[in-house]
C-alpha positions as CSV (number, residue, x, y, z in Angstrom):
1,A,7.0,-6.1,11.8
2,S,4.6,-4.8,14.5
3,L,7.1,-5.4,17.3
4,G,9.8,-3.3,15.3
5,R,7.6,-0.5,15.6
6,V,7.8,-0.5,19.5
7,G,11.6,-1.3,19.5
8,Y,11.3,-5.1,20.0
9,D,12.3,-6.4,16.8
10,F,14.6,-9.3,17.5
11,R,14.9,-10.8,14.0
12,A,18.5,-10.3,13.9
13,L,19.1,-12.6,17.0
14,L,17.3,-15.4,15.2
15,A,19.8,-15.7,12.3
16,P,22.7,-17.2,14.3
17,L,20.3,-20.1,15.4
18,F,19.1,-20.9,12.0
19,E,22.7,-20.7,10.5
20,Q,23.7,-23.2,13.1
21,R,20.8,-25.5,12.5
22,F,21.5,-25.2,8.4
23,A,25.2,-26.0,9.2
24,A,24.2,-29.1,11.1
25,I,21.9,-30.4,8.4
26,F,24.4,-29.8,5.8
27,A,27.1,-31.7,8.0
28,S,24.6,-34.5,8.6
29,G,23.9,-34.7,4.8
30,M,27.4,-34.7,3.8
31,E,28.5,-37.5,6.4
32,T,25.7,-39.5,5.2
33,A,26.7,-39.2,1.5
34,V,30.2,-40.2,2.4
35,R,28.9,-43.3,4.4
36,V,26.7,-44.3,1.6
37,F,29.6,-43.7,-0.9
38,R,32.0,-46.0,1.3
39,G,29.4,-48.8,1.5
40,S,28.7,-48.6,-2.1
41,L,32.4,-49.0,-3.0
42,D,32.4,-52.4,-1.2
43,A,29.3,-53.6,-3.2
44,H,30.3,-52.3,-6.8
45,R,32.3,-54.3,-9.1
46,W,34.2,-52.0,-11.0
47,S,35.0,-52.6,-14.8
48,T,37.5,-51.2,-17.0
49,A,35.8,-49.4,-20.1
50,S,37.4,-47.8,-23.0
51,P,37.6,-44.1,-22.9
52,M,34.9,-43.9,-25.9
53,S,32.3,-45.8,-23.9
54,A,31.6,-43.0,-21.6
55,V,31.6,-40.4,-24.4
56,S,28.2,-39.7,-25.7
57,S,27.7,-40.1,-29.4
58,T,27.6,-36.9,-31.1
59,D,28.2,-35.9,-34.9
60,G,31.3,-34.1,-35.8
61,D,34.9,-34.4,-34.4
62,G,36.0,-35.8,-31.0
63,D,36.0,-32.2,-29.6
64,D,32.1,-32.2,-29.7
65,A,31.8,-35.8,-28.3
66,Q,34.3,-34.7,-25.3
67,K,31.9,-31.7,-24.5
68,G,29.0,-33.8,-24.7
69,A,30.4,-36.2,-22.2
70,S,31.2,-33.7,-19.7
71,A,28.1,-31.5,-20.1
72,P,24.9,-32.2,-18.1
73,A,22.5,-34.2,-20.1
74,G,19.3,-32.9,-18.2
75,G,20.4,-29.2,-18.0
76,A,22.7,-27.2,-16.1
77,S,21.6,-28.3,-12.6
78,S,21.8,-32.1,-13.5
79,P,24.8,-34.4,-13.2
80,P,26.1,-36.0,-16.3
81,Y,24.6,-39.3,-17.5
82,A,28.3,-40.7,-17.4
83,L,27.7,-41.1,-13.7
84,M,25.3,-43.8,-14.1
85,S,28.1,-46.3,-15.0
86,H,29.7,-45.7,-11.7
87,P,27.0,-46.1,-9.1
88,P,29.2,-45.2,-6.1
89,L,30.1,-41.9,-7.7
90,A,26.3,-41.3,-8.3
91,C,25.5,-42.0,-4.8
92,L,28.0,-39.4,-3.6
93,C,26.7,-37.1,-6.2
94,N,23.1,-37.6,-5.2
95,G,24.1,-37.1,-1.5
96,V,25.8,-33.7,-2.1
97,L,22.9,-32.6,-4.2
98,N,20.5,-33.6,-1.5
99,S,22.5,-31.6,1.1
100,L,22.6,-28.8,-1.1
101,N,19.1,-28.9,-1.6
102,E,18.3,-28.6,2.0
103,L,20.2,-25.2,2.1
104,R,18.1,-23.6,-0.5
105,H,15.4,-22.9,2.1
106,G,17.2,-20.2,3.8
107,A,21.1,-20.5,4.3
108,S,22.8,-17.3,5.0
109,P,26.0,-16.1,2.8
110,R,27.8,-16.0,6.0
111,L,27.6,-20.0,5.8
112,A,29.5,-20.1,2.6
113,A,33.1,-20.4,4.0
114,P,32.1,-23.2,6.8
115,L,30.1,-25.2,4.4
116,G,32.5,-24.9,1.9
117,A,35.0,-26.5,4.2
118,L,32.8,-29.2,5.2
119,F,32.2,-29.9,1.4
120,L,35.9,-30.1,0.7
121,A,36.5,-32.3,3.7
122,A,33.8,-34.8,2.4
123,L,35.4,-34.7,-1.0
124,H,38.9,-35.5,0.4
125,T,37.4,-38.3,2.5
126,S,35.7,-39.9,-0.6
127,A,38.7,-39.3,-2.6
128,S,41.1,-41.1,0.0
129,E,38.3,-43.9,0.3
130,L,38.4,-44.4,-3.5
131,A,42.1,-44.3,-3.6
132,N,42.3,-46.9,-0.7
133,H,39.8,-49.0,-2.1
134,A,41.5,-49.2,-5.4
135,I,44.8,-50.0,-3.6
136,A,43.1,-52.8,-1.7
137,R,41.5,-54.1,-5.0
138,D,44.9,-53.9,-6.9
139,L,46.4,-56.0,-3.8
140,T,43.6,-58.4,-3.9
141,V,43.8,-58.9,-7.7
142,T,47.6,-59.3,-7.6
143,G,47.5,-61.6,-4.7
144,D,44.8,-63.7,-6.4
145,E,47.0,-64.1,-9.7
146,G,50.2,-64.9,-7.6
């Protein structure tokens, strides 16, 4: 502030440097989240559960039960408890939340579009990994039966 009085205010020049670093931190966090998700897919044994097992028990009709299953259990900023029955998805969720948590220290609104694109790319990669894992698992199960 005191340098600004004499015409040497350079704060605006620092913003792009910090934006680049925040983008790099977020990209690294998302890559780590996808890598951990990929590794946990191989280690996890998926089980088929009835749709009612994932629904939290509430009194009333089924609509209330569905709302309870999709609503965050610990508050608006917490992931739902249903993720605990699927550890790979919980690992991915935790990695994404950790990456977003790193941004809270000062990310610029100008980073919304590029970081959103990184986020969507990580979700697409994770979804394709899950689909490929499901296909490989079905082929393995089918091959073992025949």
